[in-house]
C-alpha atoms as one frame of an Amber mdcrd trajectory, in Angstrom:
protein
  -3.042  32.500 149.517  -0.991  31.190 146.734  -4.310  31.543 144.279  -3.477
  34.929 144.941   0.396  35.745 143.616  -0.287  33.113 140.715  -0.618  36.137
 137.360   1.410  38.349 139.490   4.873  37.753 137.171   3.112  37.582 134.901
   1.177  41.199 135.313   4.157  42.072 135.585   6.366  41.263 132.490   2.856
  42.454 129.784   3.215  45.946 132.028   6.767  46.144 131.363   6.565  45.452
 127.627   3.642  47.569 127.685   5.150  50.586 128.938   8.530  49.771 126.404
   6.295  49.485 123.308   4.242  52.500 124.061   7.134  53.898 124.616   9.093
  54.099 121.709   5.855  54.714 119.838   5.574  57.202 121.397   9.226  58.081
 120.425   9.176  57.429 116.768   5.803  59.394 116.458   7.370  63.157 117.787
  10.682  62.593 116.446   9.446  62.952 112.777   6.929  66.188 113.940   8.640
  69.174 113.911   6.385  72.700 114.161   6.737  75.406 112.494   5.825  78.708
 115.144   5.335  82.171 114.282   5.512  85.098 117.113   4.548  89.041 116.424
   4.444  91.557 118.945   5.178  95.294 119.595   6.906  97.486 122.264   4.770
  96.396 125.096   2.205  94.699 124.024   0.730  91.089 124.547   2.633  88.454
 123.026   0.557  85.569 120.511   1.631  82.895 118.990   0.388  80.358 116.322
   1.331  76.927 115.292   1.920  74.677 112.309   2.625  71.673 113.433   4.281
  69.311 110.559   4.749  65.403 110.008   8.568  64.133 108.823   7.600  65.037
 104.996   6.360  68.502 105.557   3.428  67.449 105.027   0.941  70.289 106.896
  -1.563  67.625 109.123  -5.446  68.982 108.844
């Protein structure tokens, strides 16, 4: 019965490290991007919205 629980501690540690690294990487990617939005609509009209994602340096992404 001991062999079932042998690698659980390592798996939990790897899972925690993966979550931390993934969260940090996602935060760094997300904080360096901004979105420019344009909205145009008149009275009693359906709104349309277009956006361009710019990276931290202001270059347009494809």
